N, C-alpha and C positions, 0 to 999 in steps of 0.2 A: 580464489576459493581455497579454504584450508581443510575442508572435509569432503567426503565423497558426495554427500547430499548437496553441499554447496556447489560442487562441480557440476552436478546434474542441473541445478538451478541456473548457473551461468550458461550452460549449453542450451537450455530451453529458452533463455532470454535472447540468445544469439541466433536461434533457429528461425529462419524466415517463414517456415511453415507453421510455427506456433504463434498465432496472432493474439491469443490470450494466454497468460500464464497465471495460475493461481498457486500461491505458496503460503502454507500455514506452518507456524512453529512458535516455540516460546521465545521470550525476550533474549536478546544477545546472540541469536543464530545468524545474523547478518542479512536477513531477508530484505529489509528496507534499504540497507546500504548497497547491496548488490543490485537491487532494482534501480536505484538512483544512478549507480555507476553505468548500468546499461543504457539508461536514458541519456546521460551526458555523452557517452560514446556514440550513440545513434545520432544525436544532434550534431556533435562535432564533425562526424563523418558525412553529414549531409543526407542521412537516411530519412530524417524527419525535419520539419521546419519549426517545431515547437514542442515544449514539454508542458504537460498539464498535470498539476498536483491537486489531489482532493482527498479529503477525509471527512467522515461523518463527525459533526460537532456534538457528540453525545454529552449530555449534562448541561448544555446551553441550547435552549430551543432556538430554532432558526431566527425567529423574530427578535430574540435577545441579542443577536449580533449588533443590533442598532444601538445598544447601550455601551458598546465598547468604543474607545476613541479611534479617530482616524478613518481612512477610506477602507474599502473592502479588503485590500491586501493586508493592511495593518490589523484589521479585525481578525483576519484568519491567521495571522502570524503565530499565535500561541499553539494552534492546532497543527501547523505544518512546519514548525521549527525543526523537528528531527530531519525533515527532508531538505530544508534550505541550509541546514548546517553542513550537509554533505556537499552542496554546491560550492560552499566557501572553500573547499579543498581545491577547487579548480578555477574559481573566479573571484575577483576582488568584489567587495560589497557594492561599490558604485556600479560595477559592470552588471551584477545581479539586479540591482535596482533598475538600471536602464533596460535590461531584458524584460523585467516585469512590466515596466511602463509601456514597452513596445509590444507586450503580450507574446513575446517569444517564450517566456516562462509565464504560465497562467496558473494562478492560485485561486481556487474557488471552492465554496462549500459543496458538498455532494448534491444538495437540493438544487443547486444552480445548473446541474447537468441536464435537467429535464428538458426535453424538446430540442436538444442540440444533436448535430452530427459532427463528430470529431475526425477530420481527415488529416493525413500527413502529420500525425502527432504520436508522441510516446506518452501514454497516460498511466499515471500511478494512482491507484486507490489504496491508501494505507489505512491501517486499523479497521479492516473490513469486517472483523468479528462484531463490530458495533453497527452494522447495517441490518436492516430487516430484509426479508425476502423480496419485497416490492422495490426497495432501494437498490439492491444489488442487481436485480433484473433490469431496472431502469438504466443503471450504469452500463451494464454489459451490452445493452441494445443501442448505446450511443456510438459504437465503434464504426468508423467510416473507412474510406479507401486509404490504403497505405498507413494504417494506424496499428499500434501495438498497445495492448492494455495489460498491466500487471496489477494483480490484486494480492495484497499481503495482509496477514492478520495472525492473531494469537488467540486460539480458542480457550486459553486459560485466563484471559483477561476481558471477558464479556461484561460490558457495563450497561447492557439493556435491562429494562424491567424484567422481573422473573418470569412473567407470563409471555414474554416475547422471544421467539426463536431467532437465533443468529442467521442472517442471510448467507454468511460465509459457510456455515455448516451445511446448509442446503445445497449451495453451489458446488462444494467439494463432492457431495454425494451424487448429484444428478448430472453433472457435466463432465465427469472424469473420462467417459468413453467417447467423447465427441472429437473427431479429427480437427486439429487446429487449436485445441485448447489443451495446454500442458498443466499438469498438476504435480507439484513437488512438495513433499512433506518433510519438514525438518523436526528434529527432536533435541533433547538435552545434550546429546553427544555432539551436536553441531554448534554448541555455544562457544563463541570466540571472544567474549568480553572477559573481564577479570575472572580468574579461576574460581572465585567464590560463587559466581552467578550459577554455575552448574550445580554446586552443592546446595545452594539455596533452593533452586528449582526441585531438586530431588527431595529435600526435606519437606517442602510444601506438597509435593505429589504424594509422598508417603502419608502425610497427615490427612490429605483428602481421601485417600484410599481407606484409611482407618475409620474416618467418619462416614464414608459412603461405601461399605462393603458390597461386593457384587452380589 
């Protein structure tokens, strides 16, 4: 962790009493990266026996996955590439492929979580700002024994239709005072990508405030 908020996130990810961690913040704040590092650490130390990666495939309806080439993992690759890129820092591509085939690493669309119970797993829901209330509720209620769920998202990049509320926004609001659920908010001061990212975010925030005065 390079900032105080990132340190708070790492501590929440390592806290056995925090079974669900919700973290929201703009691009470049390290939320997805730190979540994946925690998942790899938990797996390598034998705390869980699998890693489950999921994202809502907004912009491509579930049935349209069928038009993409390859099996389900290949179809999902464009949506989970930011997550699997981090795995490549620790494993060779053939090893990652073998773990996917053995379902030690599972990659699935969010819709495929319905009806399941996820035990002994480290589960990451990325881009959660693009979930609906029903989708994020469904995901949260999949958590089984010895499982940890991490939800990451950026409320400035919601791609849902204008008349749909982000499930992440609701979850942050109604779950923050429940024991066992951690909530870490990141902001532009936590951006650790190229120094220009912070300035870009500030410029867009100012423009948004100008167009949408309180």
